[in-house]
PyMOL Python script that loads the backbone (N, CA, C, O; Angstrom):
from pymol import cmd

cmd.read_pdbstr("""\
ATOM      1  N   UNK A   1       0.577  -0.998  -0.166  1.00  0.00           N
ATOM      2  CA  UNK A   1       0.159  -0.090  -0.342  1.00  0.00           C
ATOM      3  C   UNK A   1       1.046   0.984   0.009  1.00  0.00           C
ATOM      4  O   UNK A   1       2.025   0.659   0.682  1.00  0.00           O
ATOM      5  N   UNK A   2       0.871   2.603  -0.407  1.00  0.00           N
ATOM      6  CA  UNK A   2       1.310   3.502  -0.522  1.00  0.00           C
ATOM      7  C   UNK A   2       1.813   4.076   0.652  1.00  0.00           C
ATOM      8  O   UNK A   2       2.964   4.433   0.904  1.00  0.00           O
ATOM      9  N   UNK A   3       0.351   4.138   1.636  1.00  0.00           N
ATOM     10  CA  UNK A   3       0.363   4.287   3.543  1.00  0.00           C
ATOM     11  C   UNK A   3       0.612   3.982   3.532  1.00  0.00           C
ATOM     12  O   UNK A   3       0.565   3.147   2.628  1.00  0.00           O
ATOM     13  N   UNK A   4       1.724   3.926   4.813  1.00  0.00           N
ATOM     14  CA  UNK A   4       2.335   3.944   6.010  1.00  0.00           C
ATOM     15  C   UNK A   4       1.745   4.459   6.852  1.00  0.00           C
ATOM     16  O   UNK A   4       1.812   5.592   7.329  1.00  0.00           O
ATOM     17  N   UNK A   5       0.906   3.294   7.140  1.00  0.00           N
ATOM     18  CA  UNK A   5      -0.070   3.456   8.795  1.00  0.00           C
ATOM     19  C   UNK A   5       0.396   4.274   9.944  1.00  0.00           C
ATOM     20  O   UNK A   5       0.026   5.310  10.498  1.00  0.00           O
ATOM     21  N   UNK A   6       1.709   3.082  10.142  1.00  0.00           N
ATOM     22  CA  UNK A   6       2.923   3.077  11.701  1.00  0.00           C
ATOM     23  C   UNK A   6       3.928   4.103  10.971  1.00  0.00           C
ATOM     24  O   UNK A   6       4.592   4.553  11.905  1.00  0.00           O
ATOM     25  N   UNK A   7       4.239   4.518  10.149  1.00  0.00           N
ATOM     26  CA  UNK A   7       4.915   5.468   9.615  1.00  0.00           C
ATOM     27  C   UNK A   7       4.918   6.695  10.967  1.00  0.00           C
ATOM     28  O   UNK A   7       3.758   7.105  11.019  1.00  0.00           O
ATOM     29  N   UNK A   8       5.680   7.339  11.937  1.00  0.00           N
ATOM     30  CA  UNK A   8       6.261   8.456  12.170  1.00  0.00           C
ATOM     31  C   UNK A   8       6.481   9.593  11.870  1.00  0.00           C
ATOM     32  O   UNK A   8       6.141  10.619  12.460  1.00  0.00           O
ATOM     33  N   UNK A   9       7.560   9.356  10.131  1.00  0.00           N
ATOM     34  CA  UNK A   9       7.800  10.663   9.734  1.00  0.00           C
ATOM     35  C   UNK A   9       6.808  11.655   9.320  1.00  0.00           C
ATOM     36  O   UNK A   9       6.602  12.855   9.504  1.00  0.00           O
ATOM     37  N   UNK A  10       6.408  10.924   8.846  1.00  0.00           N
ATOM     38  CA  UNK A  10       5.153  11.553   7.891  1.00  0.00           C
ATOM     39  C   UNK A  10       3.427  11.109   8.040  1.00  0.00           C
ATOM     40  O   UNK A  10       2.631  10.254   7.651  1.00  0.00           O
ATOM     41  N   UNK A  11       3.474  11.887   8.575  1.00  0.00           N
ATOM     42  CA  UNK A  11       2.107  11.486   9.662  1.00  0.00           C
ATOM     43  C   UNK A  11       0.587  11.171   8.234  1.00  0.00           C
ATOM     44  O   UNK A  11       1.022  11.276   7.087  1.00  0.00           O
ATOM     45  N   UNK A  12      -0.608  10.912   8.307  1.00  0.00           N
ATOM     46  CA  UNK A  12      -1.048  10.235   7.555  1.00  0.00           C
ATOM     47  C   UNK A  12      -1.594  11.219   6.351  1.00  0.00           C
ATOM     48  O   UNK A  12      -1.638  10.941   5.152  1.00  0.00           O
ATOM     49  N   UNK A  13      -2.028  12.539   7.041  1.00  0.00           N
ATOM     50  CA  UNK A  13      -2.939  13.239   5.567  1.00  0.00           C
ATOM     51  C   UNK A  13      -2.038  14.346   5.193  1.00  0.00           C
ATOM     52  O   UNK A  13      -2.265  15.345   4.510  1.00  0.00           O
ATOM     53  N   UNK A  14      -0.704  13.852   5.937  1.00  0.00           N
ATOM     54  CA  UNK A  14       0.467  14.535   4.334  1.00  0.00           C
ATOM     55  C   UNK A  14       0.874  13.704   3.467  1.00  0.00           C
ATOM     56  O   UNK A  14       0.943  13.923   2.258  1.00  0.00           O
ATOM     57  N   UNK A  15       1.240  12.454   4.164  1.00  0.00           N
ATOM     58  CA  UNK A  15       0.792  10.952   3.006  1.00  0.00           C
ATOM     59  C   UNK A  15      -0.482  11.630   1.785  1.00  0.00           C
ATOM     60  O   UNK A  15      -0.465  12.001   0.612  1.00  0.00           O
ATOM     61  N   UNK A  16      -1.431  11.518   2.812  1.00  0.00           N
ATOM     62  CA  UNK A  16      -2.644  11.458   1.790  1.00  0.00           C
ATOM     63  C   UNK A  16      -2.900  12.530   0.450  1.00  0.00           C
ATOM     64  O   UNK A  16      -3.379  12.402  -0.677  1.00  0.00           O
ATOM     65  N   UNK A  17      -2.181  13.871   1.402  1.00  0.00           N
ATOM     66  CA  UNK A  17      -2.192  15.513   0.366  1.00  0.00           C
ATOM     67  C   UNK A  17      -1.461  15.275  -0.640  1.00  0.00           C
ATOM     68  O   UNK A  17      -1.739  15.770  -1.733  1.00  0.00           O
ATOM     69  N   UNK A  18      -0.032  14.204  -0.402  1.00  0.00           N
ATOM     70  CA  UNK A  18       0.815  13.758  -1.350  1.00  0.00           C
ATOM     71  C   UNK A  18       0.773  13.510  -2.170  1.00  0.00           C
ATOM     72  O   UNK A  18       1.471  13.727  -3.160  1.00  0.00           O
ATOM     73  N   UNK A  19      -0.768  12.536  -1.839  1.00  0.00           N
ATOM     74  CA  UNK A  19      -0.611  11.727  -3.128  1.00  0.00           C
ATOM     75  C   UNK A  19      -2.050  11.638  -3.837  1.00  0.00           C
ATOM     76  O   UNK A  19      -2.638  10.772  -4.486  1.00  0.00           O
ATOM     77  N   UNK A  20      -2.501  13.668  -3.169  1.00  0.00           N
ATOM     78  CA  UNK A  20      -4.126  13.502  -3.793  1.00  0.00           C
ATOM     79  C   UNK A  20      -5.275  12.628  -3.761  1.00  0.00           C
ATOM     80  O   UNK A  20      -6.065  12.528  -4.700  1.00  0.00           O
ATOM     81  N   UNK A  21      -5.359  12.025  -2.722  1.00  0.00           N
ATOM     82  CA  UNK A  21      -6.649  10.918  -2.118  1.00  0.00           C
ATOM     83  C   UNK A  21      -7.187  12.081  -0.764  1.00  0.00           C
ATOM     84  O   UNK A  21      -6.240  12.496  -0.096  1.00  0.00           O
ATOM     85  N   UNK A  22      -8.060  12.406  -0.503  1.00  0.00           N
ATOM     86  CA  UNK A  22      -8.413  12.040   0.734  1.00  0.00           C
ATOM     87  C   UNK A  22      -8.603  11.403   2.388  1.00  0.00           C
ATOM     88  O   UNK A  22      -9.232  10.416   2.769  1.00  0.00           O
ATOM     89  N   UNK A  23      -8.018  12.121   2.941  1.00  0.00           N
ATOM     90  CA  UNK A  23      -8.374  10.768   4.460  1.00  0.00           C
ATOM     91  C   UNK A  23      -8.924  10.654   4.904  1.00  0.00           C
ATOM     92  O   UNK A  23      -8.858  10.640   6.133  1.00  0.00           O
ATOM     93  N   UNK A  24     -10.211  10.430   4.006  1.00  0.00           N
ATOM     94  CA  UNK A  24     -11.040   9.270   4.924  1.00  0.00           C
ATOM     95  C   UNK A  24     -11.140   8.367   4.036  1.00  0.00           C
ATOM     96  O   UNK A  24     -11.867   7.462   4.446  1.00  0.00           O
ATOM     97  N   UNK A  25     -10.642   8.140   2.726  1.00  0.00           N
ATOM     98  CA  UNK A  25     -10.131   7.419   1.773  1.00  0.00           C
ATOM     99  C   UNK A  25      -9.250   6.171   2.616  1.00  0.00           C
ATOM    100  O   UNK A  25      -9.643   5.100   3.077  1.00  0.00           O
ATOM    101  N   UNK A  26      -8.096   6.716   2.599  1.00  0.00           N
ATOM    102  CA  UNK A  26      -7.135   6.520   3.462  1.00  0.00           C
ATOM    103  C   UNK A  26      -7.679   4.669   4.862  1.00  0.00           C
ATOM    104  O   UNK A  26      -7.324   3.491   4.895  1.00  0.00           O
ATOM    105  N   UNK A  27      -8.674   5.581   5.718  1.00  0.00           N
ATOM    106  CA  UNK A  27      -9.508   4.698   6.730  1.00  0.00           C
ATOM    107  C   UNK A  27     -10.671   3.855   6.198  1.00  0.00           C
ATOM    108  O   UNK A  27     -10.918   2.712   6.582  1.00  0.00           O
ATOM    109  N   UNK A  28     -11.257   4.436   5.411  1.00  0.00           N
ATOM    110  CA  UNK A  28     -12.339   3.285   4.247  1.00  0.00           C
ATOM    111  C   UNK A  28     -11.939   2.019   4.326  1.00  0.00           C
ATOM    112  O   UNK A  28     -10.801   1.557   4.237  1.00  0.00           O
ATOM    113  N   UNK A  29     -13.074   1.436   4.518  1.00  0.00           N
ATOM    114  CA  UNK A  29     -12.849  -0.336   5.143  1.00  0.00           C
ATOM    115  C   UNK A  29     -14.865  -0.817   4.186  1.00  0.00           C
ATOM    116  O   UNK A  29     -16.077  -0.602   4.207  1.00  0.00           O
ATOM    117  N   UNK A  30     -13.900  -1.445   3.626  1.00  0.00           N
ATOM    118  CA  UNK A  30     -15.388  -1.958   2.446  1.00  0.00           C
ATOM    119  C   UNK A  30     -16.555  -2.415   3.145  1.00  0.00           C
ATOM    120  O   UNK A  30     -17.242  -1.866   2.284  1.00  0.00           O
ATOM    121  N   UNK A  31     -17.213  -2.797   3.734  1.00  0.00           N
ATOM    122  CA  UNK A  31     -18.219  -3.654   3.755  1.00  0.00           C
ATOM    123  C   UNK A  31     -19.027  -4.360   2.814  1.00  0.00           C
ATOM    124  O   UNK A  31     -19.624  -3.955   1.816  1.00  0.00           O
ATOM    125  N   UNK A  32     -18.915  -5.688   3.412  1.00  0.00           N
ATOM    126  CA  UNK A  32     -19.152  -6.745   2.301  1.00  0.00           C
ATOM    127  C   UNK A  32     -20.014  -7.873   3.042  1.00  0.00           C
ATOM    128  O   UNK A  32     -19.750  -8.735   3.881  1.00  0.00           O
ATOM    129  N   UNK A  33     -21.337  -7.417   2.247  1.00  0.00           N
ATOM    130  CA  UNK A  33     -22.048  -8.887   2.790  1.00  0.00           C
ATOM    131  C   UNK A  33     -22.386  -9.862   2.605  1.00  0.00           C
ATOM    132  O   UNK A  33     -22.880 -10.198   1.529  1.00  0.00           O
ATOM    133  N   UNK A  34     -22.216 -10.688   3.669  1.00  0.00           N
ATOM    134  CA  UNK A  34     -21.453 -12.056   3.729  1.00  0.00           C
ATOM    135  C   UNK A  34     -22.803 -13.125   2.588  1.00  0.00           C
ATOM    136  O   UNK A  34     -22.639 -14.302   2.267  1.00  0.00           O
ATOM    137  N   UNK A  35     -23.425 -12.676   2.393  1.00  0.00           N
ATOM    138  CA  UNK A  35     -24.814 -13.494   2.026  1.00  0.00           C
ATOM    139  C   UNK A  35     -24.355 -13.131   0.228  1.00  0.00           C
ATOM    140  O   UNK A  35     -24.452 -13.854  -0.764  1.00  0.00           O
ATOM    141  N   UNK A  36     -23.924 -11.933   0.357  1.00  0.00           N
ATOM    142  CA  UNK A  36     -23.158 -11.934  -1.655  1.00  0.00           C
ATOM    143  C   UNK A  36     -22.280 -13.045  -1.703  1.00  0.00           C
ATOM    144  O   UNK A  36     -22.478 -14.109  -2.290  1.00  0.00           O
ATOM    145  N   UNK A  37     -21.467 -12.766  -1.154  1.00  0.00           N
ATOM    146  CA  UNK A  37     -19.998 -13.729  -1.534  1.00  0.00           C
ATOM    147  C   UNK A  37     -21.279 -14.705  -1.164  1.00  0.00           C
ATOM    148  O   UNK A  37     -21.893 -14.619  -2.227  1.00  0.00           O
ATOM    149  N   UNK A  38     -22.091 -15.601  -0.311  1.00  0.00           N
ATOM    150  CA  UNK A  38     -22.113 -16.953  -1.017  1.00  0.00           C
ATOM    151  C   UNK A  38     -22.525 -17.167  -2.458  1.00  0.00           C
ATOM    152  O   UNK A  38     -22.214 -17.916  -3.384  1.00  0.00           O
ATOM    153  N   UNK A  39     -23.559 -15.947  -2.177  1.00  0.00           N
ATOM    154  CA  UNK A  39     -24.878 -15.788  -4.239  1.00  0.00           C
ATOM    155  C   UNK A  39     -23.502 -15.731  -5.020  1.00  0.00           C
ATOM    156  O   UNK A  39     -23.576 -16.376  -6.067  1.00  0.00           O
ATOM    157  N   UNK A  40     -22.533 -15.270  -4.854  1.00  0.00           N
ATOM    158  CA  UNK A  40     -21.585 -15.547  -5.336  1.00  0.00           C
ATOM    159  C   UNK A  40     -20.805 -16.045  -6.274  1.00  0.00           C
ATOM    160  O   UNK A  40     -20.487 -15.886  -7.453  1.00  0.00           O
ATOM    161  N   UNK A  41     -20.473 -17.136  -4.734  1.00  0.00           N
ATOM    162  CA  UNK A  41     -19.899 -18.806  -4.905  1.00  0.00           C
ATOM    163  C   UNK A  41     -21.446 -19.780  -6.553  1.00  0.00           C
ATOM    164  O   UNK A  41     -21.835 -20.315  -7.591  1.00  0.00           O
ATOM    165  N   UNK A  42     -21.487 -19.134  -5.149  1.00  0.00           N
ATOM    166  CA  UNK A  42     -23.731 -20.381  -6.356  1.00  0.00           C
ATOM    167  C   UNK A  42     -23.680 -19.909  -7.590  1.00  0.00           C
ATOM    168  O   UNK A  42     -23.574 -20.665  -8.557  1.00  0.00           O
ATOM    169  N   UNK A  43     -23.765 -18.300  -7.723  1.00  0.00           N
ATOM    170  CA  UNK A  43     -23.320 -17.993  -9.931  1.00  0.00           C
ATOM    171  C   UNK A  43     -22.427 -18.713 -10.536  1.00  0.00           C
ATOM    172  O   UNK A  43     -22.469 -19.446 -11.524  1.00  0.00           O
ATOM    173  N   UNK A  44     -21.199 -18.250  -9.440  1.00  0.00           N
ATOM    174  CA  UNK A  44     -19.863 -19.202 -10.017  1.00  0.00           C
ATOM    175  C   UNK A  44     -20.250 -20.422 -11.052  1.00  0.00           C
ATOM    176  O   UNK A  44     -20.380 -20.398 -12.276  1.00  0.00           O
ATOM    177  N   UNK A  45     -20.398 -21.586 -10.028  1.00  0.00           N
ATOM    178  CA  UNK A  45     -21.136 -22.970 -10.026  1.00  0.00           C
ATOM    179  C   UNK A  45     -21.769 -23.107 -11.015  1.00  0.00           C
ATOM    180  O   UNK A  45     -21.500 -23.975 -11.846  1.00  0.00           O
ATOM    181  N   UNK A  46     -23.059 -22.006 -11.163  1.00  0.00           N
ATOM    182  CA  UNK A  46     -23.861 -21.985 -11.723  1.00  0.00           C
ATOM    183  C   UNK A  46     -23.765 -21.419 -13.866  1.00  0.00           C
ATOM    184  O   UNK A  46     -24.365 -21.580 -14.929  1.00  0.00           O
ATOM    185  N   UNK A  47     -22.779 -20.860 -13.372  1.00  0.00           N
ATOM    186  CA  UNK A  47     -22.615 -19.794 -15.094  1.00  0.00           C
ATOM    187  C   UNK A  47     -20.782 -21.299 -14.880  1.00  0.00           C
ATOM    188  O   UNK A  47     -19.970 -20.902 -15.716  1.00  0.00           O
ATOM    189  N   UNK A  48     -20.358 -22.187 -14.359  1.00  0.00           N
ATOM    190  CA  UNK A  48     -19.253 -22.540 -15.029  1.00  0.00           C
ATOM    191  C   UNK A  48     -20.156 -24.240 -15.689  1.00  0.00           C
ATOM    192  O   UNK A  48     -19.705 -24.853 -16.657  1.00  0.00           O
ATOM    193  N   UNK A  49     -21.394 -24.695 -14.929  1.00  0.00           N
ATOM    194  CA  UNK A  49     -21.599 -25.572 -15.507  1.00  0.00           C
ATOM    195  C   UNK A  49     -22.934 -25.064 -16.966  1.00  0.00           C
ATOM    196  O   UNK A  49     -23.044 -25.757 -17.978  1.00  0.00           O
ATOM    197  N   UNK A  50     -23.412 -24.341 -16.832  1.00  0.00           N
ATOM    198  CA  UNK A  50     -24.421 -23.612 -17.794  1.00  0.00           C
ATOM    199  C   UNK A  50     -23.977 -22.019 -17.903  1.00  0.00           C
ATOM    200  O   UNK A  50     -24.367 -21.152 -17.122  1.00  0.00           O
ATOM    201  N   UNK A  51     -22.927 -21.765 -19.221  1.00  0.00           N
ATOM    202  CA  UNK A  51     -22.595 -21.067 -19.729  1.00  0.00           C
ATOM    203  C   UNK A  51     -23.997 -19.970 -19.998  1.00  0.00           C
ATOM    204  O   UNK A  51     -24.579 -19.195 -19.238  1.00  0.00           O
ATOM    205  N   UNK A  52     -24.119 -20.187 -20.872  1.00  0.00           N
ATOM    206  CA  UNK A  52     -25.298 -20.120 -20.929  1.00  0.00           C
ATOM    207  C   UNK A  52     -26.161 -19.427 -20.553  1.00  0.00           C
ATOM    208  O   UNK A  52     -26.201 -18.359 -21.163  1.00  0.00           O
ATOM    209  N   UNK A  53     -27.207 -19.603 -19.481  1.00  0.00           N
ATOM    210  CA  UNK A  53     -27.838 -19.177 -18.382  1.00  0.00           C
ATOM    211  C   UNK A  53     -27.546 -17.778 -18.078  1.00  0.00           C
ATOM    212  O   UNK A  53     -26.476 -17.244 -17.785  1.00  0.00           O
ATOM    213  N   UNK A  54     -29.124 -17.132 -18.253  1.00  0.00           N
ATOM    214  CA  UNK A  54     -28.719 -15.623 -18.389  1.00  0.00           C
ATOM    215  C   UNK A  54     -29.179 -15.072 -16.752  1.00  0.00           C
ATOM    216  O   UNK A  54     -28.604 -15.810 -15.952  1.00  0.00           O
ATOM    217  N   UNK A  55     -29.896 -14.181 -16.134  1.00  0.00           N
ATOM    218  CA  UNK A  55     -29.804 -13.516 -15.068  1.00  0.00           C
ATOM    219  C   UNK A  55     -30.878 -14.319 -15.127  1.00  0.00           C
ATOM    220  O   UNK A  55     -30.284 -15.393 -15.220  1.00  0.00           O
ATOM    221  N   UNK A  56     -32.582 -14.736 -15.148  1.00  0.00           N
ATOM    222  CA  UNK A  56     -33.910 -15.439 -15.474  1.00  0.00           C
ATOM    223  C   UNK A  56     -32.766 -17.000 -14.428  1.00  0.00           C
ATOM    224  O   UNK A  56     -32.320 -17.412 -13.357  1.00  0.00           O
ATOM    225  N   UNK A  57     -32.898 -17.179 -15.764  1.00  0.00           N
ATOM    226  CA  UNK A  57     -31.917 -18.972 -15.734  1.00  0.00           C
ATOM    227  C   UNK A  57     -31.870 -18.810 -13.767  1.00  0.00           C
ATOM    228  O   UNK A  57     -32.861 -19.075 -13.087  1.00  0.00           O
ATOM    229  N   UNK A  58     -30.439 -18.306 -13.121  1.00  0.00           N
ATOM    230  CA  UNK A  58     -29.837 -18.173 -12.830  1.00  0.00           C
ATOM    231  C   UNK A  58     -30.482 -18.106 -11.269  1.00  0.00           C
ATOM    232  O   UNK A  58     -30.338 -19.074 -10.522  1.00  0.00           O
ATOM    233  N   UNK A  59     -31.103 -17.063 -10.892  1.00  0.00           N
ATOM    234  CA  UNK A  59     -32.075 -17.100 -10.924  1.00  0.00           C
ATOM    235  C   UNK A  59     -33.127 -17.673 -10.265  1.00  0.00           C
ATOM    236  O   UNK A  59     -33.408 -17.377  -9.104  1.00  0.00           O
ATOM    237  N   UNK A  60     -33.883 -18.676 -11.087  1.00  0.00           N
ATOM    238  CA  UNK A  60     -34.368 -19.948 -11.217  1.00  0.00           C
ATOM    239  C   UNK A  60     -33.865 -20.910 -10.361  1.00  0.00           C
ATOM    240  O   UNK A  60     -34.649 -21.602  -9.711  1.00  0.00           O
ATOM    241  N   UNK A  61     -32.673 -21.052 -10.269  1.00  0.00           N
ATOM    242  CA  UNK A  61     -31.465 -21.992 -10.237  1.00  0.00           C
ATOM    243  C   UNK A  61     -31.702 -22.118  -9.066  1.00  0.00           C
ATOM    244  O   UNK A  61     -32.375 -23.065  -8.662  1.00  0.00           O
ATOM    245  N   UNK A  62     -31.040 -20.891  -7.994  1.00  0.00           N
ATOM    246  CA  UNK A  62     -30.579 -20.495  -7.466  1.00  0.00           C
ATOM    247  C   UNK A  62     -31.666 -20.386  -6.691  1.00  0.00           C
ATOM    248  O   UNK A  62     -31.344 -20.407  -5.503  1.00  0.00           O
ATOM    249  N   UNK A  63     -33.114 -20.252  -6.910  1.00  0.00           N
ATOM    250  CA  UNK A  63     -34.630 -20.515  -6.135  1.00  0.00           C
ATOM    251  C   UNK A  63     -34.750 -21.997  -5.887  1.00  0.00           C
ATOM    252  O   UNK A  63     -34.844 -22.175  -4.673  1.00  0.00           O
ATOM    253  N   UNK A  64     -34.779 -22.986  -6.471  1.00  0.00           N
ATOM    254  CA  UNK A  64     -34.066 -24.462  -6.317  1.00  0.00           C
ATOM    255  C   UNK A  64     -33.444 -24.751  -5.187  1.00  0.00           C
ATOM    256  O   UNK A  64     -33.502 -25.474  -4.192  1.00  0.00           O
ATOM    257  N   UNK A  65     -32.994 -24.149  -5.563  1.00  0.00           N
ATOM    258  CA  UNK A  65     -31.849 -24.270  -3.940  1.00  0.00           C
ATOM    259  C   UNK A  65     -31.772 -23.776  -2.728  1.00  0.00           C
ATOM    260  O   UNK A  65     -30.861 -23.579  -1.924  1.00  0.00           O
ATOM    261  N   UNK A  66     -33.900 -23.474  -2.779  1.00  0.00           N
ATOM    262  CA  UNK A  66     -33.602 -22.619  -1.534  1.00  0.00           C
ATOM    263  C   UNK A  66     -33.523 -21.202  -1.401  1.00  0.00           C
ATOM    264  O   UNK A  66     -34.152 -20.578  -0.546  1.00  0.00           O
ATOM    265  N   UNK A  67     -32.610 -20.590  -2.398  1.00  0.00           N
ATOM    266  CA  UNK A  67     -32.116 -19.505  -2.030  1.00  0.00           C
ATOM    267  C   UNK A  67     -33.538 -18.280  -2.749  1.00  0.00           C
ATOM    268  O   UNK A  67     -34.002 -18.420  -3.880  1.00  0.00           O
ATOM    269  N   UNK A  68     -33.863 -17.467  -2.026  1.00  0.00           N
ATOM    270  CA  UNK A  68     -34.628 -16.288  -2.507  1.00  0.00           C
ATOM    271  C   UNK A  68     -33.406 -14.886  -3.056  1.00  0.00           C
ATOM    272  O   UNK A  68     -32.420 -14.324  -2.578  1.00  0.00           O
ATOM    273  N   UNK A  69     -34.081 -14.831  -4.096  1.00  0.00           N
ATOM    274  CA  UNK A  69     -32.954 -13.315  -4.367  1.00  0.00           C
ATOM    275  C   UNK A  69     -34.616 -13.525  -5.955  1.00  0.00           C
ATOM    276  O   UNK A  69     -35.419 -14.323  -6.440  1.00  0.00           O
ATOM    277  N   UNK A  70     -34.114 -12.116  -6.022  1.00  0.00           N
ATOM    278  CA  UNK A  70     -34.445 -11.603  -7.414  1.00  0.00           C
ATOM    279  C   UNK A  70     -33.534 -10.963  -8.064  1.00  0.00           C
ATOM    280  O   UNK A  70     -32.379 -10.633  -7.793  1.00  0.00           O
ATOM    281  N   UNK A  71     -34.639 -10.747  -9.532  1.00  0.00           N
ATOM    282  CA  UNK A  71     -33.273 -11.045 -10.800  1.00  0.00           C
ATOM    283  C   UNK A  71     -32.766  -9.641 -11.241  1.00  0.00           C
ATOM    284  O   UNK A  71     -32.679  -9.436 -12.451  1.00  0.00           O
ATOM    285  N   UNK A  72     -32.340  -8.416 -10.155  1.00  0.00           N
ATOM    286  CA  UNK A  72     -31.986  -7.220 -10.581  1.00  0.00           C
ATOM    287  C   UNK A  72     -30.406  -7.378  -9.390  1.00  0.00           C
ATOM    288  O   UNK A  72     -29.323  -6.834  -9.606  1.00  0.00           O
ATOM    289  N   UNK A  73     -30.867  -8.578  -7.765  1.00  0.00           N
ATOM    290  CA  UNK A  73     -29.530  -8.480  -7.445  1.00  0.00           C
ATOM    291  C   UNK A  73     -28.666  -9.845  -8.643  1.00  0.00           C
ATOM    292  O   UNK A  73     -27.513  -9.512  -8.918  1.00  0.00           O
ATOM    293  N   UNK A  74     -28.987 -10.819  -9.109  1.00  0.00           N
ATOM    294  CA  UNK A  74     -28.339 -11.028  -9.589  1.00  0.00           C
ATOM    295  C   UNK A  74     -27.680 -10.924 -10.392  1.00  0.00           C
ATOM    296  O   UNK A  74     -26.528 -11.344 -10.504  1.00  0.00           O
ATOM    297  N   UNK A  75     -28.631 -10.039 -11.459  1.00  0.00           N
ATOM    298  CA  UNK A  75     -27.891  -9.167 -12.179  1.00  0.00           C
ATOM    299  C   UNK A  75     -26.829  -8.425 -11.757  1.00  0.00           C
ATOM    300  O   UNK A  75     -25.741  -8.781 -12.210  1.00  0.00           O
ATOM    301  N   UNK A  76     -26.842  -7.212 -10.793  1.00  0.00           N
ATOM    302  CA  UNK A  76     -25.667  -7.012 -10.300  1.00  0.00           C
ATOM    303  C   UNK A  76     -24.456  -7.659  -9.680  1.00  0.00           C
ATOM    304  O   UNK A  76     -23.328  -7.167  -9.687  1.00  0.00           O
ATOM    305  N   UNK A  77     -24.867  -9.028  -9.043  1.00  0.00           N
ATOM    306  CA  UNK A  77     -24.092  -9.097  -8.143  1.00  0.00           C
ATOM    307  C   UNK A  77     -22.784 -10.165  -9.691  1.00  0.00           C
ATOM    308  O   UNK A  77     -21.634 -10.324  -9.284  1.00  0.00           O
ATOM    309  N   UNK A  78     -23.043 -10.681 -11.033  1.00  0.00           N
ATOM    310  CA  UNK A  78     -22.736 -10.484 -12.568  1.00  0.00           C
ATOM    311  C   UNK A  78     -22.099 -10.176 -13.080  1.00  0.00           C
ATOM    312  O   UNK A  78     -21.017 -10.557 -13.527  1.00  0.00           O
ATOM    313  N   UNK A  79     -22.970  -8.997 -13.127  1.00  0.00           N
ATOM    314  CA  UNK A  79     -21.666  -7.247 -13.282  1.00  0.00           C
ATOM    315  C   UNK A  79     -20.738  -7.217 -12.567  1.00  0.00           C
ATOM    316  O   UNK A  79     -19.641  -7.199 -13.124  1.00  0.00           O
ATOM    317  N   UNK A  80     -20.772  -7.200 -11.176  1.00  0.00           N
ATOM    318  CA  UNK A  80     -20.003  -7.311 -10.543  1.00  0.00           C
ATOM    319  C   UNK A  80     -18.622  -8.853 -10.958  1.00  0.00           C
ATOM    320  O   UNK A  80     -17.430  -8.695 -11.221  1.00  0.00           O
ATOM    321  N   UNK A  81     -19.157  -9.775 -10.896  1.00  0.00           N
ATOM    322  CA  UNK A  81     -18.832 -10.507 -11.349  1.00  0.00           C
ATOM    323  C   UNK A  81     -17.605 -10.395 -12.237  1.00  0.00           C
ATOM    324  O   UNK A  81     -16.516 -10.965 -12.299  1.00  0.00           O
ATOM    325  N   UNK A  82     -18.219  -9.437 -12.892  1.00  0.00           N
ATOM    326  CA  UNK A  82     -17.531  -9.660 -14.331  1.00  0.00           C
ATOM    327  C   UNK A  82     -17.723 -10.920 -15.647  1.00  0.00           C
ATOM    328  O   UNK A  82     -16.857 -11.209 -16.473  1.00  0.00           O
ATOM    329  N   UNK A  83     -19.296 -11.608 -15.521  1.00  0.00           N
ATOM    330  CA  UNK A  83     -19.532 -12.504 -15.478  1.00  0.00           C
ATOM    331  C   UNK A  83     -20.338 -12.174 -17.208  1.00  0.00           C
ATOM    332  O   UNK A  83     -21.443 -11.635 -17.146  1.00  0.00           O
ATOM    333  N   UNK A  84     -19.882 -12.436 -18.385  1.00  0.00           N
ATOM    334  CA  UNK A  84     -21.219 -12.205 -19.100  1.00  0.00           C
ATOM    335  C   UNK A  84     -21.576 -13.931 -20.741  1.00  0.00           C
ATOM    336  O   UNK A  84     -20.748 -14.536 -21.422  1.00  0.00           O
ATOM    337  N   UNK A  85     -23.447 -14.075 -20.672  1.00  0.00           N
ATOM    338  CA  UNK A  85     -23.876 -14.910 -21.235  1.00  0.00           C
ATOM    339  C   UNK A  85     -23.025 -15.289 -22.274  1.00  0.00           C
ATOM    340  O   UNK A  85     -22.535 -14.219 -22.636  1.00  0.00           O
ATOM    341  N   UNK A  86     -22.634 -16.034 -22.857  1.00  0.00           N
ATOM    342  CA  UNK A  86     -22.488 -17.042 -23.503  1.00  0.00           C
ATOM    343  C   UNK A  86     -24.012 -17.306 -25.034  1.00  0.00           C
ATOM    344  O   UNK A  86     -25.071 -17.933 -25.028  1.00  0.00           O
ATOM    345  N   UNK A  87     -23.234 -16.362 -26.210  1.00  0.00           N
ATOM    346  CA  UNK A  87     -24.457 -16.935 -26.831  1.00  0.00           C
ATOM    347  C   UNK A  87     -24.458 -16.783 -27.822  1.00  0.00           C
ATOM    348  O   UNK A  87     -24.068 -15.711 -28.286  1.00  0.00           O
ATOM    349  N   UNK A  88     -25.010 -18.048 -28.794  1.00  0.00           N
ATOM    350  CA  UNK A  88     -25.363 -18.786 -29.556  1.00  0.00           C
ATOM    351  C   UNK A  88     -24.400 -17.694 -30.894  1.00  0.00           C
ATOM    352  O   UNK A  88     -24.406 -18.024 -32.080  1.00  0.00           O
TER     353      UNK A  88
END
""", "prot")
cmd.dss("prot")
cmd.show_as("cartoon", "prot")
cmd.util.cbc("prot")
cmd.orient("prot")
């Protein structure tokens, strides 16, 4: 990482200023929903088996496995994962 949190020579605020980023960016910890991670694993498994499935079919496959999710959530996670459906 470019910022040294334990540096006694240059304060974090000065390091952030030199890099041209805000101080809040240095301290930001992204919040990841564990259920989204689980769904992404299931989506990856389903995509590996059937790369021609779109968001609707993936949602139905997850629904059969007992997960109650909507299509927009599946679309968002698929987009986040960088997966694209293979068309004929």
